[in-house]
MARDO-561908 format. One record per residue: residue in three letters; y, x, z of N, C-alpha, C, O, CB in turn. Coordinates in steps of 0.05 Angstrom, whole numbers, padded with zeros to 5 digits, always signed. Atoms other than C-alpha are relative to their C-alpha. Glycine has a CB too. Layout:
ALAYXZYXZYXZYXZYXZ;...
END
This chain:
UNK+00004+00012-00025-00275+01116+00039-00021-00022-00002-00020-00038-00021+00027-00012+00011;UNK+00022+00019+00001-00337+01074+00054+00009-00027+00011+00024-00029+00030-00024+00010+00016;UNK-00005+00028-00010-00333+00998+00062-00019-00004+00024-00041+00005+00024-00005-00021-00023;UNK+00017+00006-00022-00360+00973+00128-00023-00019-00009-00019-00036-00026+00016-00013+00023;UNK+00023+00017+00007-00429+00941+00123-00003-00021+00022-00004-00015+00046-00026+00017-00002;UNK+00002+00023-00018-00435+00872+00154-00029-00010-00002-00038-00015-00024+00020-00022-00006;UNK+00027+00011+00000-00504+00848+00174+00000-00029-00008+00018-00044-00001-00014+00004+00028;UNK+00002+00027+00009-00527+00784+00141-00006-00019+00023-00019-00012+00042-00021-00002-00022;UNK+00006+00021-00020-00530+00720+00181-00028-00012-00005-00039-00026+00012+00021-00023-00002;UNK+00026+00012+00007-00596+00703+00146+00003-00022-00021-00017-00032-00032-00014-00010+00024;UNK-00005+00020+00020-00563+00652+00100+00023+00010-00017+00046+00012-00008+00007-00028+00013;UNK-00021-00012+00018-00525+00680+00041+00024-00018-00004+00046-00009-00008-00013+00006-00027;UNK-00022+00019+00004-00484+00617+00035+00020+00000+00024+00044-00003+00020-00010-00028-00004;UNK-00017-00004-00023-00457+00625+00106+00016+00026-00003+00040+00027+00002-00017+00001+00027;UNK-00013-00026+00005-00442+00698+00089+00022-00002-00021+00042+00013-00020-00021+00020-00009;UNK-00020+00004+00020-00403+00673+00029+00024-00017+00009+00043-00021-00006-00012-00012-00025;UNK-00022+00015-00012-00360+00630+00074-00002-00030-00001+00016-00045+00006+00025+00007-00014;UNK+00004+00029+00000-00390+00561+00065-00002-00010+00029-00011+00005+00047-00025-00008-00016;UNK+00003+00013-00026-00388+00513+00124-00030+00001+00006-00047-00003-00012+00011-00030-00001;UNK+00029-00002-00007-00455+00520+00163-00017-00024-00009-00039-00020-00018-00002+00004+00029;UNK+00015+00023+00009-00476+00449+00147-00005+00000-00030-00028-00005-00039+00015-00026+00008;UNK+00003-00002+00029-00464+00457+00073-00018+00023-00008-00034+00021-00027+00027+00002-00014;UNK+00016-00024+00005-00495+00526+00074-00030-00006+00004-00047+00005-00010+00009+00024+00018;UNK+00028+00007-00006-00559+00497+00104-00012-00015-00024-00035-00010-00032-00003-00016+00026;UNK+00009+00016+00022-00565+00447+00047-00003+00018-00025-00023+00016-00040+00019-00023-00006;UNK+00001-00018+00023-00550+00500-00006-00024+00018+00002-00037+00024-00018+00026+00016-00002;UNK+00023-00018-00004-00603+00546+00024-00026-00015-00006-00044-00004-00019+00000+00011+00029;UNK+00024+00016+00005-00655+00490+00023-00003-00004-00030-00025-00002-00041+00001-00027+00014;UNK+00001+00005+00029-00638+00474-00050-00009+00026-00014-00026+00024-00032+00027-00009-00010;UNK+00008-00025+00013-00644+00548-00069-00029+00006+00004-00043+00015-00014+00018+00023+00011;UNK+00028-00005-00006-00711+00555-00035-00019-00018-00016-00039-00009-00026-00006-00003+00030;UNK+00016+00019+00015-00739+00492-00067+00000+00007-00030-00021+00005-00043+00009-00028+00004;UNK-00001-00007+00028-00715+00513-00136-00017+00024-00006-00031+00025-00026+00029+00005-00009;UNK+00016-00024+00003-00746+00581-00128-00029-00006+00000-00044+00004-00016+00007+00021+00021;UNK+00028+00007-00002-00811+00551-00107-00010-00015-00024-00031-00010-00035-00005-00018+00025;UNK+00008+00015+00024-00813+00502-00165-00002+00018-00025-00020+00015-00041+00020-00023-00005;UNK+00001-00019+00022-00797+00557-00215-00025+00017+00001-00039+00020-00019+00025+00018-00001;UNK+00025-00017-00003-00853+00601-00187-00025-00017-00005-00044-00007-00018-00001+00012+00028;UNK+00023+00017+00005-00901+00542-00188-00004-00004-00030-00027-00002-00039+00005-00028+00014;UNK+00002+00005+00029-00886+00527-00261-00009+00026-00015-00027+00025-00031+00027-00009-00012;UNK+00008-00026+00012-00891+00601-00281-00029+00007+00005-00044+00014-00013+00018+00023+00010;UNK+00027-00008-00007-00955+00614-00244-00022-00019-00010-00045-00011-00013-00003+00003+00031;UNK+00020+00019+00011-00989+00551-00270-00005+00004-00029-00025-00005-00040+00010-00028+00005;UNK+00003-00004+00029-00979+00573-00342+00008-00024-00016+00003-00024-00041-00028+00008-00005;UNK-00008+00024+00015-00951+00505-00361+00024+00007-00018+00040+00024-00011+00008-00023+00020;UNK-00024-00001+00017-00902+00500-00418+00021-00017+00013+00015-00033+00031-00006-00009-00029;UNK-00020+00017-00011-00836+00468-00403-00005-00029-00006+00001-00047+00011+00028+00008-00011;UNK+00007+00028+00007-00860+00405-00439-00021-00010+00019-00020-00033+00028-00008-00002-00029;UNK+00021+00009-00019-00923+00402-00396+00011-00004+00028+00004-00023+00042-00023+00021+00000;UNK-00012+00002-00026-00882+00414-00333+00017-00025+00001+00017-00039+00022+00017+00024+00007;UNK-00017+00024+00001-00834+00358-00354-00017-00025+00003-00010-00043+00018+00016-00001-00026;UNK+00018+00023-00002-00892+00310-00362-00011-00003+00029-00012-00025+00040-00023+00002-00020;UNK+00011+00000-00028-00922+00329-00294+00022-00009+00020+00016-00024+00039-00011+00027+00007;UNK-00022+00006-00019-00854+00324-00259+00014-00026-00005+00030-00035+00011+00019+00023+00000;UNK-00013+00025+00007-00832+00261-00294+00029+00002-00007+00045-00016-00001-00003-00019+00022;UNK-00028-00004+00008-00768+00290-00322+00000+00011-00029-00022+00017-00040+00014+00021+00019;UNK-00002-00010+00027-00743+00312-00390-00003+00030-00001+00002+00044+00019+00026-00008-00013;UNK+00003-00029+00004-00757+00382-00418+00026+00014+00005+00026+00037+00015-00010+00006-00028;UNK-00025-00013-00005-00683+00397-00415+00006+00004+00030+00019+00023+00037+00023-00016-00013;UNK-00003-00003-00029-00684+00385-00340-00017+00023+00010-00009+00038+00029-00007-00026+00015;UNK+00017-00023-00008-00742+00434-00333+00014+00026-00008+00014+00045+00007-00028-00002-00014;UNK-00015-00024+00009-00700+00484-00373+00022+00006+00020+00026+00029+00027+00011-00005-00028;UNK-00021-00004-00020-00643+00473-00324-00011+00013+00025+00000+00031+00037+00014-00026+00006;UNK+00014-00010-00024-00691+00486-00267-00007+00029-00003-00002+00045+00015-00025-00017+00007;UNK+00010-00027+00005-00720+00549-00298+00024+00019-00002+00021+00043+00003-00017+00000-00025;UNK-00023-00018+00003-00650+00576-00312+00017+00001+00025+00038+00014+00026+00017-00010-00023;UNK-00014-00002-00026-00628+00565-00240+00025-00015+00002+00043-00008+00017+00005+00028+00006;UNK-00024+00016+00000-00576+00512-00253-00001-00018+00024-00004-00043+00022+00004-00016-00026;UNK+00004+00014-00025-00577+00491-00180+00020-00023+00004+00014-00042+00018+00004+00019+00023;UNK-00020+00021-00003-00514+00449-00186-00008-00027-00013+00004-00047-00009+00027+00009-00011;UNK+00009+00024+00014-00553+00399-00229-00022-00014+00015-00033-00034+00005-00010+00007-00028;UNK+00022+00012-00015-00605+00383-00175+00009-00004+00029+00017+00014+00043-00024+00018-00001;UNK-00005+00006-00028-00594+00348-00109-00024+00008+00017-00046+00013+00006+00006-00031+00004;UNK+00022-00007-00019-00636+00365-00048-00021-00021-00003-00045-00015-00003+00011+00002+00029;UNK+00019+00022+00002-00668+00296-00053-00017+00002-00026-00041-00002-00025+00014-00027+00000;UNK+00015-00002+00026-00687+00307-00127-00020+00023+00001-00042+00021-00009+00020+00004-00023;UNK+00018-00023-00002-00717+00376-00112-00025-00007+00017-00047+00001+00011+00015+00024+00012;UNK+00023+00009-00017-00760+00345-00056-00018-00018-00016-00043-00016-00015+00010-00014+00025;UNK+00016+00018+00017-00782+00291-00105-00016+00015-00020-00040+00009-00024+00019-00020-00014;UNK+00015-00017+00019-00801+00343-00157-00023+00015+00013-00044+00017+00001+00019+00019-00014;UNK+00021-00014-00014-00841+00382-00106-00023-00020+00005-00047-00012+00001+00010+00011+00027;UNK+00021+00020-00005-00879+00318-00088-00015-00007-00026-00040-00009-00026+00012-00026+00012;UNK+00013+00006+00026-00892+00302-00161-00018+00023-00009-00037+00019-00024+00021-00005-00021;UNK+00016-00023+00006-00919+00373-00168-00025+00002+00018-00042+00020+00014+00017+00026+00002;UNK+00023+00000-00018-00969+00357-00113+00004+00019+00024-00016+00026+00036-00024+00007-00015;UNK-00005-00019-00022-00935+00402-00062+00013-00016+00023+00026-00036+00019+00019+00023-00010;UNK-00011+00012-00023-00913+00385+00008+00025+00015+00009+00025+00040+00009-00020-00002+00024;UNK-00024-00012-00010-00843+00398+00034+00001-00006+00030-00002-00029+00038+00026-00011-00015;UNK-00001+00004-00028-00836+00409+00108+00026+00011+00011+00034+00033+00003-00024+00014+00014;UNK-00025-00008-00012-00772+00414+00148-00007+00013+00027-00020+00001+00044+00020-00023+00004;UNK+00005-00015-00025-00775+00466+00204+00026+00002+00015+00044+00017+00007-00012+00028-00006;UNK-00025-00001-00017-00722+00455+00258-00003+00023+00020-00023+00025+00034+00005-00027+00014;UNK+00000-00022-00019-00705+00517+00297+00022-00004+00021+00041-00019+00016+00005+00027-00015;UNK-00020+00002-00021-00666+00524+00361-00004-00023+00019+00015-00032+00032+00027-00002-00012;UNK+00006+00023-00018-00700+00467+00398-00010+00010+00026-00016-00006+00044-00021-00019-00013;
END
């Protein structure tokens, strides 16, 4: 017997049952972490070089590259994006 397929809400964290407010923050954190990892990979920097550029220890870059999202607040990820020379923009929908 086939399981019913439920269409995604567009936010995996909502789909997993998180409160919508918490899911929004988790989604932002996931997107910022993905962006930072891609930035580091595509730049060809070593983890040590990335650590120097971002102003954090190499072990924190390792955490970032390994997707340890629970070790980074939304505020810290925004700070790291700024240190990388990137702009973070909040897009409000439903206005």
